[in-house]
MISE-204044 format. One record per residue: x, y, z of N, C-alpha, C in turn; residue in one letter. Coordinates in steps of 0.001 Angstrom, whole numbers, plus 500000, padded with zeros to 6 digits. Layout:
N
XYZXYZXYZA/...
//
This chain:
92
507263490578487887507322491726488757506924493010488005M/507265493112486734506888494291485949505368494432485865D/504682493300485747503225493336485702502672493899487010K/503245493463488127502798493966489425503070495460489570N/504189495927489058504479497361489104503428498151488335L/503033497632487183501979498283486406500661498321487155G/500347497224487850499125497182488656499178498218489769L/500348498351490399500501499346491460500415500767490912L/501026500992489756500919502317489128499453502690488930D/498673501766488385497245502012488149496493502232489462D/496785501391490444496128501484491751496378502857492371F/497647503285492399497970504561493034497512505751492198F/497378505592490900496772506640490074495300506832490450D/494600505714490641493177505781491010492985506355492407R/493978506177493258493859506599494657494881507678495006H/495140508555494051496106509626494249495704510624495320G/494430510655495661493980511532496743494404510989498103D/494683509693498177495055509052499445496537508704499549R/497156508430498397498524507916498417499419508651497426F/500687508691497778501717509204496878502742508090496681S/503008507761495434503837506596495085504926507016494127W/506150506701494473507269506900493557507717505507493136V/507606505228491876507920503889491355509377503532491623R/509629502410492303511008501985492582511777501684491298P/513062501981491310513919501723490157514505500312490172Q/514444499646491316514965498290491431514375497610492653G/514569496326492748514048495570493877512575495278493735G/512006494736494817510591494355494784509814494967495953C/510278496137496423509631496810497546509465498286497219V/508307498817497552508050500238497377507717500888498707G/507875502180498779507571502959499974506532503988499565F/505416504001500264504258504796499860503868505770500975V/503544506999500588503048507977501551501534507889501614H/501018507758502829499579507757503076499214509185503469Y/498455509871502632498187511296502782497130511642503836K/496402510676504312495310510935505250495825511426506600A/494917512000507358495274512484508690495289511361509721H/494683510249509389494711509097510292496073508420510186R/496551507851511279497854507184511239497834505932510358P/498930505719509665499058504535508814498900503252509621I/499284503293510877499144502105511726497690501641511803D/496760502595511874495339502241511923494902501561510629E/495292502127509500494932501541508215495544500145508084L/496814500016508402497500498730508248496881497652509123A/496554497999510356495955497011511263494573496588510781E/493759497544510387492420497210509902492481496408508609A/493382496774507721493504496079506438493896494616506613L/494843494344507480495266492956507672494164492134508347V/493411492748509275492349492015509955491122491799509074H/490785492782508253489569492676507441489786492003506090K/490993492161505518491209491643504166492421490716504050Q/493209490573505111494375489695505051495512490242504206G/495546491572504028496596492222503240497527492941504205V/498815492636504126499799493174505059500586494327504449L/500545495464505127501398496611504820502282496819506042L/503499497243505836504410497468506952504540498969507204M/503971499474508316504068500899508622505526501335508799P/505801502580508454507175503086508464507800503106509856S/507002503153510912507570503167512257508391501917512532R/508062500818511881508811499566512043510252499745511584I/510453500661510661511790500919510102512400502201510661Y/511832502688511768512296503927512398512295505099511421D/511299505117510548511152506203509584509934507017509989F/510101508312510214508964509126510659507974509388509530P/506755509637509909505746510023508938504734508933508667G/503825509245507802502704508382507482502992507605506190N/503914506682506275504370505892505129504198504405505420Y/504197503613504358504214502163504521505037501528503415F/505494500349503706506283499551502769505348498536502135R/505483498360500831504663497361500144505570496541499231I/505467495220499366506219494326498499505376493966497291G/506018493851496143505237493553494933505823492412494121F/506598491561494760507173490426494055506332489164494120G/505231489218494795504400488021494993503443487775493825R/503125486528493607502205486157492530500775486609492804K/500425486747494085499039487099494418498813488612494518N/499706489409493954499553490868493986498209491318493399M/497759490777492250496451491229491732495323491024492747P/495289489876493393494254489599494399494393490536495598E/495626490782496035495854491673497174495351493083496868A/495565493551495659495103494892495301493582494968495206L/492952493906494757491485493859494741490960493959496171V/491591493233497076491182493274498491491443494646499102R/492591495224498782492952496549499292491933497582498809F/491573497509497539490613498454496978489233498289497620E/488811497054497842487526496808498507487544497394499916A/488647497234500592488796497802501932488682499321501895F/489338499952500941489341501408500849487953501981500593L/487097501217499930485733501679499666484950501892500968E/485313501133502005484625501234503290485371502103504299E/486644502348504054487512503068504988487384504570504750W/487367505322505776487319506789505789485996507271505401E/
//
């Protein structure tokens, strides 16, 4: 899980113009702010359909704003981030 956290740190550093990430102190879930003016729901829906990567928009948790939940305990996190990054190259 520590390796995945490092991958996420690097990912969000590269995409700091789009996302704000506060590294979780425990557990295997992070909450990320999507800074764009487009709703996170649009990004999440397109991402899962085009790349098979699932993000959970904050509205599912009755949390207002443009945030999403991301789990990082999975073994395929490196592959998911590669797919997410490829998606972002075409998005916006």
